[in-house]
N, C-alpha and C positions, 0 to 999 in steps of 0.2 A: 504494500500500500504506500503510495507516494505521500508527500507532506500535505499537498492540497486536499487529497481525499480524506486524510486523517482529520484535518481541521473541519471539513464539511460535516463528517460523520459525528465528530465530538460536539459541535455546536448544535446539531439537530437533536441531540439527547437533552440539551438544556432547555429547548423550547417547550412550553406547556402544550399538552394535547387537549383536544376538545373534552370538556367535562372535568378536566383535572384541576381547574382553578378553585381554590378553597379560601374561605374567609380567614384572614390573618389578623391576629391580635397583636398590636404593636406595644411592646414594652418600652418604658422610658429608658433612654440612653443618655448617659452623662458624657458631655463633650463640650469643647469650647467653640465659640462662634468663629474665631479666626481659624481654627483647625479645619473646619468644614469648608468655609467659604473662601479661604485663602490657600487651600491646597496643602495644608500642613499635616493632615491626618495620614498616618502611615498606611491605612487600609484603603484610602481613596486617592486616586491619581489626580494630579493637578489638572490634567486635561478634562477629567470628568467633573471636577468641582467647579470649573470655570468654563462651561460650554460656550463655544464661539457661535454667535447667531448665524454666521455665514457658512458654517460647516455643512449644513444641509444643502446649501446651494451648490457646493462643490461636489457632493456625493450623490445628489438626487437629480433626476431629469427636470427640465423646466416645466412648470405647471401654473395655471391661473388660480388654483385652489388656495384659499387663504390658510395661514397657519392655524387660525382658530378652527377651521373646518377639518383640517388634517388631524389635529390633536384630539378631536372628539370621537375618534374611532374606538377608543377605550374609555370606559368610565373612570372616574377618579379612584373608585374602590379597586378596580382591576389594575390600575397603574400602581397603586400602593402595594398590592399583593404580588406584583410582577417581579421579574428578575432582571431582564434586559431592557434597554431603551427600545422604544417602538417608533420607528421612522423619525419624525421631526419633533417629538415631544421635548419640551424645553429642559425639564429636569428628569434625570433617570429615576427609576423606581427607588434606588438607594438614596439618592439625594432628596427625592420627594418625601420619603419616610423621615429622613433626618430634618428636613425643613419643618415637617409636621411636629416632630419632637421638640424642635426649637420653639415653635409657637406654643406648645403645651407647657414648656418651662416658663414662658412669659406669664401664662395665666394660672400657674401653679398656686393653689390656695394656701400652700404651706410657707410661701415666701411673702415678705412684706410688700406694701405698695411701692415703696422706694426701690426695693430690689427688683420687683416686677417691671417698674419703669426703666431701670437700668438695662435689664435684659431686652426690653422692647427697643430701647435706643440703639443697642448693638445690632439688633435685627434690622432696624431702619437704615443703618449704615450700609449693610449688604444690599438691601432693597434699592437704595439710591443708585447702585451700580448695576443692578440686574437689567436684563433685556426685557422688552415688552412681553415676550412669551413667558419668561420666568416670572414676571410680576403676575401674569394671568394665572399661573399655577398657584401662586400664593393666595390670590383672591378665591380660587376654587377651594383651597384648603380651609380658608377662613369661613367660607359660606357653607360647605358641606360637612366639615369635620367638627364644627363647634356649635351645632344645633342643640336645642333642648332635648333631653332624653325622653322619647315618646312614651316609654313605660311609666316614668315618674309623672309626666303630664297627665296620662290617662288615669293613673291612680288618684292624683290630686283632684282631677275633674270629677271622678266618681264620688269622692268624699264631699266635694263642694255641693254636688247635686243632692246627695243624701242628707246633707246638713241643713238644707233650706227649711226655714221656719222653725229652727231649733236654736238653743243657746250657743251651739258650736258653729253657727253659720259664719260668724266673723273670723274665727280662727281658720276655718276651711277656706275662706276667700284668701286670707293671707298666705296659706300654704299653696294655693293654686297660683297666686301671683309669683311666688318664689320659684315654683316649678317652671314657670314660663320664662324666667330670666335665663337666657342662654349663656353658655360659656363664651360665645362670640361677643356678647355685650361686655363681659368682664375683660376679655382680651383687648377690645378696642379701648376700654377705659384705661388699661395699663399703658397703651400707646399714648394716651393723652397726658400721662403723668410726667413725662420728661419735657424740658423747656420747649423744644421744637416739635413736640408731639402733635399739637393741634394743627399746625401747618402741614405736618406729614399726613394726617388723616384727611384734611381738605384736599391735598394733592392726590391722595389715593382715590377719593371719590370722583374727583375731576377726571381722572384717567378711566375710571370704571364706567361712568355714565354712558359713553358712546357704545359700550358693548352689551348693554342690557337687552336691547331689542333682539339681538341674535343669540344671546346666551342667557336663557332663563335661569340657569343654575346660580347666577350671580345676584338674583333679585333679593335673596335673603340678606346678603351682606349689605347691599344698598339700603334695604329697608331698615336694617339695624343702625347704619350710619345716620340716615335721615332722622330716625327716632332720637338718637343721642344728640345730634346737632340741634334738634328742636328744643331740647332742654338746656344744653350748654349755651346756646345763642339766643335764649329768651331775651326780649327787649328789656326786661327788668335788670339784666346783667350788663347791658350795653351802655356805654358813655357817649353822650352827644358832645362833640368838640368842634369848635370853629377852626377852619383851616384858612390861614391868612398868608400874606406875602412874607410875614415874619416867621412862619412855621419852618421847620427844618427842610433843607433842599430835597432830602430823600423822600419826605412826605409829599412835597409838591410834585416831584417826579412821578409819584403814584397817581396823582390826578391826571397827568399827561398820559400815562400808560393805560389807565382804565376808562377814561372818558369815552362813552359809547354813543352819544347823541350827536354832538358837534365836535369833530376832531380838533384838538388843540395844535396849532401850527408852530408853536415855539414859545420861548420865554416871554416875549412881548405880549403874546396872546394870553398866556396864563396870568401875567401881571395885570392885564386889563380885567380879567375875570375875578381878580382878587382886589380890585381897586376900592376906594372909599365908599362908592355907591353900590357895592356888591357884597354879598355874603356867600360863604361856602361852608357847609356843615357836613359832618360825617359821623356815622356810628362806629365805635371802636369796642373791641372785646379785650378784657384784661390780659389774656394770653397772646393777643396779637396787637400790642400797643401802638405799633407804627404802621398798621395795615387797615385802612378804612374798609369796612364791609360794604358800605353803600354811602354815596355822598350826593348832595344836591347843590346846584348852583342857583343863586337868587340875584335878581336885579331889582333895585329899588327905584320906582318911577312915579310919575304923577298921573299916569293913565294906562289903560290896557293896550299893550303893543300889538301890532298886526304883522310884524316881520322880524326875523331874527338878525338880519345884517346890522341894524343899528346897535343891537346889544353886543355884537362881536366886533364892532368897529374900534380898532385900537387907537385911532386918532381922535375919537369923540371925547369931548370933555365930560368929566364925571357929573352925574345929575345932582341937583341941589337937594340934599337930604332933608332940609327944612320944609320942602314942598312935597316930599314923597308921601303918597297915599296908597300906593299899590306895590305889592310884593309879587314878583313874577318868578315862578319856578321854571327855568328854561332848560334844565338838564338834570336828570336823575340817573345815576349809573351804579349798578351793582358790580362788585369786583371779584367775588368768589363763586366760580362755577360750582364748586363743591357744595355750596349751600343752596342749590336749586331745590325748590319746594318750600323754602322759608321766605316769608314776606316781611321785609322791614319797612317798606315804603310808607305804609299807612302811619305807623308810629313815628317815622322820621318826619313826615310832613307835619303831624300834630305838634311834635316837640319843637320843630323849627318855627311854626306859627306862634307858639307860646313865647319862644325866645325873642322873636322879632317884635311882637306886640309889647313886650316888656321894655325893649330898647327904643322902639319908635311908636309911641301911643297914637300918632296920627294915622297909622296904617289902617285902612278900612277894607281894602280889596286884596284877596289872596287868590291868585290864579296861575295858570301855566301858559306857556306858548310851546305847543307840542307838535311833533311830526305825525303823519299818518302812514306808517311804514308799509301797511299791507294794501293800501287803496288801489294803486295802479295795477297790481297783480290781480286783485279781485275784479276790477272793472274789465280787464282783458278777458276774463272768463264769463262775465255776466252782462256785457254791453248789449247783447241782443235782447235780453229780458228787460233791461232799462229802456231801450228804444220802444219796446212794446207798451210802455206806460204812457207814451206821449200821445196827445191828440193829433189829428191829421194836420191842423194848421201849424202846430209847433214842429211836427216832423218835417213838413214841407220847408219851413224856414231853415231848419237845421240842414236839410239836404242841399238847399241853395247855398248856405254858408260853406259847406264842405265841398260843394261842386261835384256831387255825385247823384245821378238819377238812374235807377232808384237808389235810395240810401242803404248802404250795406255796412255791417259792423266793421269790416276791415278798412273801409274808406274813412270811417269816423276815427278809428284808432290811429290811422296814418296822419290824419289832419291834426289830431291831438298832440302830435310830436312838435307842433309849432305853438303850443299853448302859451308860452311865455310872451308871444307877440300879440295875443288876443286882447282887444279893448273891452271896456265894460259893457258895451252893447252887443257883443258877439253872442249869437245863439249857441255856439259850441262852448264858449266859456260858461254860459248859464247852465247848459246841460251838464257839464263836468261838475259844477257846484251842486246841482241837484243830486247827482249820483253820489257825491261825497256826503251830503246831508243824509241821504238814505242809508248809506254805508255805516255812518256813525250811529244813527239813531234806531236802525231797524234790523240790520243784519246780525243775526245771532247764531251761535254754535253751542248746542247743549244749554240753551237759555242764557248764555252770556255773550257780550259783544264780540264780534269776530275780530275786530282790531285789538291787538294786545295792549296798546297804550290806552285806548278807550276802556278796556276791561280793567286795567289797573286803576285809573283815576275814578271811574264811576263806582268801582268796588270800594273805593275809599270815601265815597260820599260826595263827589263832585258832580257837576252837570256839564253837558256840552253847551258852551256859551256862544261861541262865534266862530265862523269859518273865515279864513283869511287867504284871499287869492294872492299869489306871489309872495307868500310868507317866507319861503326858502327857495331862492333861485340858484342854489348850488346844484352841481351835478347829482349829488346824493338826493337832495330834496326833489328834484325833477324826476328822478328814477323811482322814488317812493310814491309820489302823489301829485305829479305834474306841478310841483312847487307850492301846493297848498299846505297850510298849517291850521291848527285849531286851538282855541282858548278853552280850557276847562276851568270853571269857576268853583272855588271852595267857599260856599255860602255857610259861614260858621253856624248860623241859626237853623240850617236845614240839612246838615250832614247826616243826622240819624234818619231823617225822612227819606232822603235820596238813597241811602244805603239799604233801607228796608225795601224801597221800590226795586232796587237792583237785585236783591235776593229773590224777588218775585218776577224777574225777567222783564221788568218795566223800566226802561232807561230814562234818566232825567235829561231832558233836552230843552233848551230855551225856545221861546216862541219864535225868535228870529230864525233859528236853524230849522225848526219844525216847519215853518212857512216856506222856507226855501226848498224843502224836499218835494217829492211828487205828491 
């Protein structure tokens, strides 16, 4: 037998046969973090402990199948019970088991919170250098291997049901609650214990979110993170701070980085937004003291503005604060993707209004100047239905203005590309404004406004106050809504009323906008 035949025959004996896979109980193993992940373990080669992401590309034929799809050919349980690496799986069975053991040592109930946090920080050091596929393996371990014990949950649930209407009902409920607390929750709490732990968990969820739709096994981990974040980032624990030109440069740079509504063009632009007639406030968490979670930019004026360019004009003189009666929220930006599902905007606006009223008692009007990010896309899909709402006379005038007989949706949309040049008497301009009013006040999805900005502000108790033609003539503004913007008014005496209407799918819209619609 030659050497090649001997290797082939020997390897075939190591491969599991059908039906030979058995459940493996993993015993705790004592080892050091550096030994495993830095290749110092005598029993594990450096090549195995530090798998190169490009190795698969060298040894495997080219394919369009994603790494995620390839690695799901075996379940996590099968991989943990396996012996050899399978195709392009990021971690070999041996390293997968050792990674699991490392996570188990982090959550070990026999060690203190301080020691658990230290172990978590050591694991986070390795995670920072891990490949995307290796991180995905860690997510799967956290999601599947740290779930509540179903037997304990079922027993506690039985006791809870049996104890109803008895003196033991309270204790049974406590026992059930404890049974439902997963080891996964305790594991994540240990990661939050070291100084950079909160930022680590936010980054982990930010990476995790795009994978949830394709990988349902990760939903448990995401749900656990969202539940913990909802407690840790409750607004009662957040600090409202003003950000000014005197704030640290590193903090001002965060504003430039995270501004999501109107891009900041440079230091002169940001200085203008922090001038004497402006205010910027952000919510901060004690464990992220220099990282705003959300911030709002405010302009102090003497009237409701109809366009964004004067507010962003770096050469404009500051407004006279003695005459300021109106506070305009012209940009609200969230900074942490990992906090998706948590809303701070409502509380932020309320706190800012209270702060501004204390500083400027003359302020009477609190409103926004907001974009309509989804309008143009929506109109492109619904223009035929909107045209059907017109009477014959209006339709004929519109056809004449567009220069198309008979009037077709494609002709109208093509003509709308010149919206910036339309005067106030243009039938096409009036039609676009009608469509915008209908979009803001009547287009719903699951009982809520289709437009995300409308949904946010009306959900906080505002009303649609006024549409502004040519409010944002930038390329971005034209792409979103043909340049239109909208004012949402926060009537402090009617916030609860409008919020209740919103809960019943009835949107608060001013008579001016309502009359403008169809």
